N, C-alpha and C positions, 0 to 999 in steps of 0.2 A: 620498430617505433611506428613505422609509417602503418602497420596494420593497426597496432594497437589506437593510434589517432583516428584512424577510417572507421573502426569499431565504435567508438565514443561518437563520431559525427553521426553514424547510422543509427545508433541507439537513440541519439537525442532527438533525430527526427521522426522516429517512431514515437516517442512518447509524446513530442509535441503536435504529432497529426492525431494521436488517440484522442488527443483534449480539444482539439480546435475543430477536427472534423474538414479541414483543408489544409493542401499543402503548406508547410511553413518552413523557409529556408533553414538549414542547420547552421548553427554557429561554427566558426573553425576556431574558437578560443573558449574558454570558461565566460561567464559572465563577467564584462567590466563592473568596476565600482559605479560607473554611471552609464547612462546610455538608454536607447529607446528597447522598449520590452519585444519579446519575439511571440507572444501568446496573447490572447484576448481574455481578460479576466471575467469571469461569471459575475452575476449581480451579488449584491449582499447576501449572505445565508438566510434562507427563511426558516421560520419557524417549523420545528418538525411535526407533521399533522398525520397523527395514527389512521385519521379517516380520509385520507386524500384518496384519489381514484388513482391507483396504480396500474399502468400497463407492463405486466412483466411477461406478456405472452400466455396465449390460450390454446395453444395447441398441445395434445396430448404429452408430446416428447419435451414440452416447456416445463412439466409436473414434476419431471423425475430427476435424480442427481441431488435429493434433498431427503433427510429423514422423514419417513413417513410413519406416525404411530399407529396406523390401521393396518400397516402390511406385516404379513407374518413372514419376519427374516429366517425362522426355522425351516420354511419351505425349502430353501436352497441349501446348498452343501456349505460346511464351515468353510468359508473363504481365508486364505492365509495373506497376510499383508504385512509389509515392513515399509518403513520410511528411510529412504536414501538420499544422504546428501554430502556436499563437500564441506568439512568442518563441521562445528557444532557450536550455536552461540545461544544466548538466551531466548531470541524468538526462535529458532529451532526447537528448543525445549517446550517452548509454549505450545507448538504446533504438536509437538511429540504426544504431550499430555492430551490435548484436545482430540487428536485421533485415536488415541487409545480409549477415551470417553466415549466417542462415537461408534467404535468396535464392539463396546460393552454394550450398546443398544440395539445392534445388529448382527449378532452371532456370527461375528468376525474373529478369528485369532490373530491379534496385531502384535507383533514380537518388536514393537519400538523402533529404534534407529539404527542405522549403520551408517557411520561416518568413513568414508574415503578418505584416504591419504592423496590421493592425486585423481586427476581426469580418467588416466589409463586403468588405473585401479576400481574406479567406479565402473568402468566400462566392462571389463573383463569379468565384474562380479555378476553381472546380471544373467548371464548362463548357469550359473552355480546356483543362485537362487532360483532360478526356474528348475533345476535338478534338485534341489531341496524341498520342493513342492509350494513355494510362494505362486498365488495365482495373480497376484498384483502389486505394484510398487508405487508410492508415492516419492516424487522426486524433487530434490532442492539440489541441482547440480550448477556447474558452470554453464550458462546460457548458450556458450557456443557449441557446447556438446549435443545439444538436442538432436541435431541431425542423425548421429551416430547411435544415439540412445533409441531415437524411433527406429531406425533400421535393424537394429539388434532385437528390440524387444518385438517388433513385428514379426521378425524371422524367426523367433523360438515360441511365439505365442504367448507372451508374457504381457499382461494388461498394466498400463501405466496411466499416471497422472502427474503432471508438471505442477509445482505448487505456485511459487513466488514469482517465476519468471516465465516469460512467454516462450513457448517452444516453437522456434522459429527457423526457416531454411534462410540459407544465405548465398548470395552470388559470389562469384571469386574475388568480386570488388567490396566484399564484406557489406552487401547491402540487403537489407530483408527480402526475402523472395517468399513468401507465403507461410502460414502457420501450418506446423504440422500435426496440432492437437487442440482441443478445446483449451480456454483460456479463463481463469477467474481472478478478478483484481478490480482493478480502478485505473483512473487518470492521475498521475503524479503531478502534472501542470495543474489540472483541475483543483487538486488539493493544496498546493502551495497558493494558490488565489483565494481559496476559501479560507486559509489559515490568516491570510492578509487582510481580507476583508473583515473577519473577525475581529483582529488587533485594531482595524482602523475605526471600526465600530466602537471599542473599547475606549480609543483615545477620544472620540467624539462625545462619549457618554460619561467621561470620567474626569478628564482636563479641561477646564474651563477656556483657558488661555493657550491651548495648546492649536497650531497652525501648520498643518503638512506642507506648507509651502515654505516655512521660515525656521521654525523651532524643534521641529521634530525629525530626528534621524530614525533611518529604517536599515537593519542588518538582516541579510539572508546568509545564514551561518552554511556554506556550500562545502560539497565535496564533488569535485570535479572530475575524478576519477570515476565516479558512479553515476551513469546517466539517470537512472529514477532519480536520486537524490538531487542533482543538477538541475533536473525539470522543475522539482519542487521550488527551487530557488526563482526559476524563470517564472513560474505562475505567480510568486510573491511580487515580482518586479512589474509584472503585468498589471496585478489589482493595485500597486501604488500609483503607478502611473496612471491608471483610469481614474483613480480617486482624485488627481490632483495632486499628488505627492510631488515635490521637488525632486526631479530626477538626479541632481546632484547630491541629494540625500540619502540615495540608495546605496549601500556597501554591500557588494558580495565578499565575505570573508571566507577563504578558502583554506580547508584543514589539510589539502593534499589528499593523501591517502592514509592519513591517521585518523581512525573511527573511535576516537575516544573522548571522554569528558575533558580531560586536560588540554587536548588539542583543541577543541572548541573554546575552551576559556582562553587560552592563549591570543587566539585570533580575534577574539571580542574585546578582551582587555585592551589589545594593541590598536584596534579600530576606534574604540570610545577615548582612548587616551590621544589620540592624535586628532580627535574632533570635538574638543571639550567644549565647543560653545552651544551645543545642543542641550535644552532643557528637558526633552523627553526623548526615549527610545523604544521603538517597537523592534522586535525580533522573531523571524521565524526559524526554527532550529531545526528542521526537517528531521530529525531523528530524536528520542529522548536523551540520549546522552549529550546531543549537541544543545539541546534546551537547559539541560542540567548544568553544563559548564557555562553558557550565557549567563545563567543566574549566578552562579559564583562571580562571573566577570562583573555583573551590575554591583554586586556587594563590594567587591574589591576596588572597582576603580571609579565606577559612577557613584557608589555610596547612597543612592535613594531609589530603592526597591519601588516606592510609591509612584515613582514618576517613569517606571518602565514596564512594559508588559511582552512576555514570552508566550509563543504558541507553539505546537508541534503535533505530528503524527505519531501515536502511541497510545497509552493509557496506564500500564501497569506500574511503571516506575513512579509517577507523580501520585497515582493514589496510593500508593506505600507511603509516600511523604506525608500527604495529607493524614493520612491514618496517624501517623507519628505527631502529628500536630506542627509539621513544619511548613510555614508559609515563605513565598519569596516573591520575586517579579513573574515568576512562571505561571502563568494563569489558568491555560486550559490546553487540552489536547484534542485531536481530532481522531476519533477512535472506530475500528472495525472490529471488536472483541474477538480475540483469536479464536477461541473456540466456535463462535458463530461464521467468520471467515474459512475455519477448516472443514465447515458442515459440507457446502457443495462440492469442496474437492474430494472429500472423503467418499460423498455417496455418488459423484461421476464415476469414480473406480469401481464402487460396488455395481452400478448400472451396466458398467463394461462387462464386469465378472459375470453377473448373473444374467446376461441378455437383454435387459431390459431397453438398453440402447446401445449405439455404437458410438465412437468419437464423431463420425461423420452425421448424426442424427440428433444427438442430444442437444437440448436447447435451440431448435432450429429459429426462433424467433429473434435470438441473439447473435445471429450471423449477420456481421457488418457489410452490408450491400452499397455503402458510400463508394461511388466509382473512383474518387480521389485515394481510396485506402486500398482498394483491390489488390493494385500491383505489389503492395507490400504485403499484405495479409492473405490475400484470396479471399474467396468468398464461400467458404467450404465448411469452416469450424466456428463455432461460436466462440464470442467474447464476452461472458457474462460479467455484468457489474454488479458490485454489492455494495450497500449502503454503508455510509460511516456518519457517527454522530459526534458533537462537541460534548466533552467532560468539563465541568468548571467545579469548583469545591462544593458548589451547591447542588449539582445534580448527578456526581459521578455514581455515588452509592445507588441512586436510582437506575440509572444506564445499567450499572453491571449486575444489580438485582433482575432487572430484564434480562441480561445475557445468560442468568443462571435459570430463569425460567424458560426462556425460548429452546436453551439447549439440554434443559432437563438434568440439570447440573448442580452442582455446590461447589463450582471452580472458584468462585469469588467469595470471600467471606461477609457478604451483606445480604440483607432481609428487610428492604424498605417497604413499611406498610403502604398500601396503597397502588403499587405497581402490580400490573397484570403483562399478560403475553401479549396483549394488545396496545401497551403503553407506546413502543415504538415499531414502526413499519420494518419488517424483516426484507423487504425487496424494494428495488428501484424501478423505475419506468424505463423502458426501450428507449434509447436516445433517436429523436427524429431523424440523427443523420444516418443510422443504420438502415434506413429504408430505401435508401439510394435516391 
C-alpha cells in the first residue's frame, strides 16, 4: 500500500510540474470537495488561428517523426511493426486503427496489436517478437515497466516507442529519475483548466443570472487512482478559483477505481442530491464515459439540462451522439483526434528504424531545459506537445473533416464543405519554459 501511495504522489507531482513549469507540492490525498487549488490556471481559451506564428522548432531533426508525402518510403526495407499493450479498450482500438492507416502510407507491415495478460508476459514476449522479425514495437504497458522494457529492447536491438504514457526511470522511493525515451502528449492539468475555463465562459454567455460565487456548483468527476485523470480535476479546480468561483462550491466526486458510465452517474447524482440549492451546474467529466454518466445524472436528479454544462477530453462518443440527434447537458469535448495523435508516435518509431534519427536526437528543440524539471525528466529526450481543439455541436464535423484531410484518410464519416488542410494548426509552439 505504501508503494502504491508513493507512486500516486510521484506521478501527481510529475503532471503538476509539466503543467506549471515549476515545482508544485504533491497532495497526500485526493482533492477535497473544497480547498485551494494546486495549479495555476491558464487564460481563457483563445480562438484557433490557423495563421498564427507557431515556433515548433527549426532544426532539421525537429522535422522528422511526421508523415512526409514527398519522402519515398519504398527506398527503405518494409519494416515490420506491432502494437503491444496491457489490456485492450476503445482507445487502444482507435490507436490500432490509426497505426494501421499510417502504416499503409509508409510501406510498413503493421500486424495490429498484441494484448499481454500480465506485465511479465509482455516483457518476456519482446525477445520473441525480435526473433519473429519485428523491427519496432509501439507500446502501451504499465508505466512502471518502462525501465525493464528499455533495458530489454536496447539489449536485443528492438526499436520502440511508448504511446500514451511517459517512459520514466524511477528512484527506489518511486520518484521520477529521468525520461528513458521521447514522449508525445500534453499536460493533463492544463487540459483540465482549459475545460473549466470553457465551461465558465459558457455560463457567462448563456445564463444571465448565474453567479459563480453564489448559485453555480462545479463538479470534477475524479478518479484518484489515475494520476493523469486526477490532475485534470486539479486543473479544473485551479481555473474555478482563478475565475472567482466559490471554493465551497467545487466538488471532486471520486469514482474510485471504477472507470464506467454508471460509476460517474452514481457519484454525480449523489453530489447533486446533497447540494440541491444550486441553480446551475458545471461539470468536467475528464473522460467521455464520465461525461456521459454526468449527463445521465443531470437528467435523472437535477432535471434541467438547460441549466447545466458538461465538458470532457475525447471526441468520438459525443460525436456519435450528435450524429444520432441526441442532445444533453454534455456540450463539448477537447480533442486531439486519435489518428492525428498517432502520427508522431508512429513516425518517431519509423525514424528510429530507418536511421533518420535516434531517440536521443529526434525533436531536439522539444527537450525541456527547465532547471526545475531536469531532476525529474533529465535533459536528453524530447517531450513533444500536440495541439487539442474544442468540438462543439456546431464545429465537430468541421474538425473531424480536417482530421481526415490532415491524415489523408476517411476515418471519420464527415466531409464538410470549405474545410481545408490549413483550417486548423497541426503544431503548437515550444513552451518558453522549455528553454531553461
